[in-house]
Every structure is written in structure tokens, then in C-alpha cells.
N, C-alpha and C positions, 0 to 999 in steps of 0.2 A: 875782406870789411872796406867800406867806402869812407873817405876822411872828407871833410871841409876844410880847406885853409882859407882862413879868413886874415885879410888885412884891413885893421880899423881905421878909424879916422877920418873916413870919406862922408862928406853930405850929401844926402839923397834928394832927389827932385824928381816929380812928375807924379803920374796916377797908376793905380793899381786896381784891379778888379778883384774880389774876394771869389773863392772856389765855392761851388756848391758845399752844402753843410756835411760834414762827414758823419755825425751823430744820427742825422736825418736819413742819410743814404743807407746805412744798416738797417734801419726799420722798414723804409718803403720797397726796398729791393727785396728783402725778405718776404714782405706781402705779396709780391706776384706770386707765390705758390699758392695762395687763396683761391686762385681762378684757373681754370682751362683756356680762358680767353686770353688774348694779347693785351700787354700792358707796356704803354710807352713813357719812359722816365727821362727827362730833360734835366741838365746842370748836374750830372754826376759827376764826382771830382774824381780825377784821374790819380788815386793815390793806392798805395798797397794795401791797405785793409779793405778797401772798397774791392780793388779788381781781385784780391783773393775769395772776396765772398761772391763775386761773378763767376769766378772759376768753379767753384764749389757747385754753382746752380747748374753750370755747364756739365760738371760730371754725374749730377743727380738727371741729366738729360733733358733740363731746361733748355727750350730753343733760345739762343741770346743772337741777336742780330745788332752790333756795335754800329750803329749809323755814322756816328762821328765820335771822336774822343770823350764828349761829354752826353752823348745821347744813344740810348740802349732801347730795343723792345725786347720782350720778355715773353715766352709762352710755355706755361708748365701743363702741356697736355697729355704728356706721356713720361710723367715723373718716376724715376727708377728708385722704388720705394726700398728694395732689397739693398740698394748701394748704402743707406745707413749703416747696415751691419758690417761693413767692410771696414778693413784696416786703413785703407787709403782715406776714407772719410774721417776716421776718427783722430788719424795724424794731421791731415790738413785742417779740420775744424777746430782742434786743439791749439793752432797756432794763432788763431784770431778770436778776441773776444766778441766780435760782433756776431759769429756763428751761433751764440745761444738764441739770437733772434730768430732762427729758423724752426725752433722749436714748437711755438705757439701755431703758426701756419701749418705745419706738418701735423701736430695732433688733432688740430680743427678739421683738416680735410683728408689725411689719410690716417688719423686714429692711433698713429704711432710715431714717436718722435725720439732722438737722441740729444743729450744735454751734455758737452763737453766740459771738463774742467776749464776756466777760463783762463785764456792766454792773453797776449800782448803787453802792456805796461807793466813796469816792476814798480808799483807805487803803494803797494800792500794787500792785505786781504781783499777778494772781491766775491762776495758770498752771494749763492743762488737761490736763499731760503725763499725771498719774496717771488721768485717765479714758480718754485716748485709746489710751496703752499697754494698758489692762488690756481695752479693746474690740478692739483688734488683735490681742491674743494668743487671745480669744476666737474670733479668725477674721473680725473686721470689716475692711475696707480704708476707708482714709480719704484724702480730697481737701481742701486747703486754698487758699481762694479769697481770694486776697490783696486784690483789689480791693474786696471787701465784708466782710473779715475775719470768715468764717465756715468753718466745716468741715462736708464733708458723709460721711456714713457708710454703708456699704452691706455687707451680709451674706447670703448665699445661706442659710446655716443656721450659727449659732454654735453653736460645740463646746467642752466643759467643757476646763479646763485647771488648771495649777498657777499660781499668780500671788502673787510676793512683792513688795507695794507698796513704792515707794522713800519713801513718807511714809504715816502713818496719817491719809489725809484723810478728812473726815466725807462729803462731797458725791461724792469719788471712790469710797468704799466703797459709797455708795448706788447709785449710778449703775451699777457694775459688779454688785452684788447682783441689780439687778433686771433687767439683761441676762443674768444667769447663770442664773435660775429657770426660763427658757423654753429654755435651751441643750440641746444634746445631750449627754448624759453628766454626770460629776461636775467640779466647779470647785472648788478650794481658794484662798480669799483669805487669805494670812497677812500680818501686819501691818497687818489691818483696824482700821479705827477701831470703838471699842467704845461711843462714847456713847449715853446712853438714847435719842436720835433715832434711832440705828441698831436699837436694840433693839426699839424701837416698829415701826419699819419691817418688821423680820424678822418679829415676832409678827405683824404684819398678813399679810403674805404667807403665812404657814404656814397661817393661818385661810382663806386664799383656796385654799389646795391644796397650796402650795411645801414642799418638803422641805429644811430647813436645821438644819444641827448647829451649835453652840458659841456660839448665840446669847450675849451679854455677854463675849465673849473677844475675843482677836485673832486667831483662827484661825477663819473660818468656811468649812463645807464644804457646798457646794449640790449636790444631785442633782435634775437638770434634768428636768422634768414637760412633758407635751405641751400642758396648758392650764391655765387658773386660773380660780377662780369669784368669786361677788361675796362680800361679807363686811359688816361695821358695824366701825367703830373708833372709839374715843375717844382723843383726844389729850392728851398732859400738859401740865399749867400750865407758862408759859414762866418756865424758872429764870432767864432774863436778867432778866426783869421783877422777879422776886422779888428778885434782888440789887441792882437798881435801888432797889426800895421800903426795903430795908434801908439802903443808903448814903444816900437822902433823909432818912429818919428822924432818923439820927445828925445829919446836916449841920443840919437844920433844927430839933433838939434837940424832936422830937415822938413822942408815943406813937401808932403805929400797928401795927395788927393785920393781916398778911397771911393771909387765909382761903385753905383749900384749895391750901396752897402747894407739894403734891406732894415732902413733906418727904423721902420713901424716895429719891428720883432726883436730889437736890441735890448729893450726893456731897461735895467738901470745902468747897462754898461757904458753909456757915455758920461751919466753924472758919476759913476767910481773914477773914470780918468780925470775928470774935472776937479774931484775933490783932490787929486794930486799937482794940481795947478795947472794942468794941461789945457788949452785953449783949443775948442773944437767949434767949427763951423760948420752946420749941418744946411747944405742948399740943395732942397728937394730930398733925392733919395742918395746924395752924394754927401761925404765927411771930407772935409778939408782941415787938416792940421799944420798951422803956419811953423815956421821956423821959430824956435824959442830958446833963447840964450840960457833962461832959467826957468824954474818952475817951483814953486812952494807949496807943500803938503799942508792941506786945510788941518784946524783942530776942532775938537767938539766944541760946542757952545759954552761947555763950563771951562773951556781951556785945556782940557784933556787930549792926550795925545791919540789920534785916529787909529781906529782898527777897522779893518777890511775884512770880511770871514765870507766864506759861501753858505749858500743858503737855497732851499729847493726855489725853482720860478714860483713868483716873479723876482726871488733874490738873485744874487749873483751867481753865476756857474762856477764850480769849483776848478773848471779848466782855465780859468784866466787869472787865478791866483798866483802862480809862478811867474806870469807875466807883469803883473802889476808889481810884485816883488821885485822884479828886475828894474822896472821903470822907474822905480822909488829910490834907486842908488845914487843917482844923481841930483835928485831934488834937493829943496832946501827943508828941513824939518825932519821928523820921525813918523813912523808908521810900525804898527804891529799887524801883521798877518797873521790870521788863525783859520787855519785848514781843518775843517772838522771831519772831512769824509775818510781822507786816506792817511796811513799812518807814517808812509815812507816818502811821500810828495815832496817834502820840503829838505830832502837831504841833498839835493844837489847844490846847496849853499855852499858847501865847503869849496866849491870851484870858485865862485864868487868872491869868498873871503881871500883865496889864493891870488885873485885877481886885483884885490886892492878892495874890495868892497867892505863898508861898515856894516855886518850884519851877525845877529847874535841868536843863534839858534836854541830857543829856551826850552823846548821838548818836541816830540815827533810832530806837533800839530802847530806850534807857534815859533815865529820868527820876526825880532824886531829889527828894523833897517834904518839905519842913522844915515841920512843924505850926505852925501860928499860936497854938494852945492858947488859943482865944477871947480873946487880948488885942486885936485887932482884927477887925471883921468885912471880908467883901469888898465891894466897891462895885460898883453896876450900871452895865453899858457896853452899847455897842451891838455885836454879834458875829453871826457866820454859823455854821450846822451844816456841818460838812464830811462826817459820815457818821452813822449811826443811833445809834451808841453815845457818840460823842464829843457830839452834839446833846442826848441826854438827860442827859449828865455837865454839860454847859453850863446845861442847865436846872435842874438840881440847885443848881448853884453859884448861879444867879440867883435861886432861893428862898430861900437863905440869907443872900443881900447884902443890904445897905443900899440903899434906893432902889430905882428902875426900871431894868430891863434890857432890850434888844431882842434876839431871836433870829430872824436871817433865815434863809431858805432850811430851814423847818419842815418841807418834803416830806420830808426825808431822816428826819424822827423820825416823821413819819407813815407811813412805810415799815415802821417795826417796833413801833410802840408804837400801841395803839388808842385811840382818844380820849383821850389822855393828859392834856390840857386839862381836860377835863370830869370826869374820874374823880379827879385831884388837886384841883381846885376844890370837889368834894364833901367833901374832908378840910379844907378852910379855906385853901388857896392862892389866890393871886390872880394867874390867867394869862388874859390877854385874847388871842383870836385877831383880828388884824387884816388 
């Protein structure tokens, strides 16, 4: 097990460029299975989750050429469908939540798929109902294998239908969308997720020859086609990294410029950090965060304590709530964080409390942060990363703390953040990988 040893108290300075979007990568890389022609994808993040997915494709005999660290070509002209039945595929795909994204393309093109029990973060139950109900309505039949915790799906021919999703699931929408593009007839997906990741996937599929209406809305209309072609796709910057760097700059009183931040696709993210009192200067596609001695959390217009909660796009992504919670620790004022989606995502606050933060965990979904107002610093401790976003939140806390901290289980951080220690050390941080 690798460990980060972090010496806190250093002010950072300089510029940093966010990696390609992790959540987009898992979708668009899965989509290469929809065509036998070559697909070129640029700005791929070099992180564990994405590399695991690329390994899975290689194991399925997809031809992968890694032109450089962040650019790959894929050609799925000789896919070994039988590999889906192997124990090796079941074990490897079960390690990666993102492997569920392979089901839609496989079902659409090869008429059979495998859906593992979700792996990845320990942040609560992550159900597959939206995916399975969508596939079933398109004409697929599924069988659950309880002994090994996986589903097999089969369909002689998917047929277009009307779907009203029970929730605007990003992965559910993406999976159903990829299945529908090769289905017979027209599919309507209402209450669809409309995050930038879904928009990017939709635009990529259209370039491949798909017919999709309503991109960017919660009603997608897909007219099935018989085959798709190759394409070239450029991934967006990772909005979660952008938010992480904003929070890091504020907590460490640092001046940082985020280059090529993808500002047009950040939605409410900049404004949510401004609600914490953080100054952001947007210059073209860059975000400059000047060094601030202090920042004050806004209140509602009636004087009530500010509440920040997750919500489907164009609301705030749940992946940034852990970052916002940590950033509020040194603010002036109080903040209620309401994490609606996952029931275990706030449990990492016990480590923050041990570091000296004033945080009240009300229940599994809500926490109140009472800002320290820089009257005292956090103190370094030994802790463990339970998931990707909590891990980086603990790293931000450690970088702002007095003394040394040790963060265990940093494989969770590596799953979502590319060379985070090296990139932050280049700004003046003191992080050792042990």
C-alpha cells in the first residue's frame, strides 16, 4: 500500500492544467466497441480507472495503440466476445465501476453483454436498476448470477422505445444511449442526464454516424442506424480537478492559475466557490485564484445559513461536495452540506474533526461546517482515503495543516487524479510518495 507523507503549511504558486475528464473517458472509451473502424481519442487522463478500462479492451482483442500518454487509437474489428464469459473478465471488470459502460455497446453490436456488480468507491449503494430497466425496455433479457454477483444480457435485436428514466443517471443515460444508437427504430429517453459528459458522448456518436436529437436537454431522441464509423474525439478538461484546485488555492492561501479549464462547461461550479467568498478571475479559458488571507461564506438573502447540495446538471455535481466541505473549514461563517446521492460519502469528516475542523455530521447525508476563520490551523494526522474525492479532500486539508500528515490507501486518489503529487509539488507542495 502506498502512502502520501504531506508536510503542510507551504503556500503554492504557479499554473496547473487539469487532466482530461475521468467520467467522460469511461464513456467515450467504451463507445469504441460500437464500430469496427478506428477511433482516435485525445486528452485521455493517465489514471488507474481509465487504464484498467483500456486493459479490459485489450483483453477483448481491441487493437489499442497508445500514441502518447494521453492519446490512443482503438480498433474493435476482431472483438473476442467469448472473453466476456471468462473468470478473468468477471474479476477484472468487477474492480472497476466504469466497466458497466461496456454493456450498452456490447449489447448493441454483439447482442450480448455482461454487467458486473459495481466496484470502485466505498461511498454507499450504487444500483444498476436504471441500466437494466432501460436495456429490458429495448428488448434485452437479463439473468442475475447470484453466486458471482453479475448479470448477463442478451437480445436478438434491440428495438426503439420510449423510456422515462426513474432518475437522471449519467451512467444509465450513457449506457442506454449507446445501446439505442444501433437499435431498430426510434428511442426517446426522457429525464435523461444532460451533463457535459453526456453531451460529449452524444457529439462523438453523431460524428460516428448516429442520429441523436436534443443534445444538452433532458429529452434525447435517437434514430437507430445499422452501423457506425470511426472518428476523432477530444475530451474536456476534468471539472472535478478544476474545483479541487480552486479549493486547494483557497485553503493554502495560494495564488494559482488553472490553464485551459474548460470554463464554458463548468456550469455553476465557479459560482459555488464564489459563495464561499473565494475570488476567481476568469481570463479567457483560464481561472486565476489570487492568494487570499481570508474568505467569508455568503448567507441566503433572508439571513439564513448557506446550504450547498448536489443536483443533476445543470446543478452541482456530487463529486465536488467533499472538496467544498473541506474548503469551508477555514472560512468565516457556517455552511450546511447536503449530499443527497450517496449515504457514505460524508463519513470521512471524522478525520477532519481529528485534525481540528469544526464539523457536525448531522446524519449520513448532511454536515454543518463552522469556519475556523484562520484563528487556528489544522494539525497533521495519519488517515486513510475511503474514496477518490474524499482522498483529495484529505490531501487539501493536509497541505493546509501544521506539521506532517500521512494519507494511506492513496490508490483511491490515483484512480481519479493523474500524478497529483508530482503536479502539486511543482507548485511548491511537499508531498512524498512512500
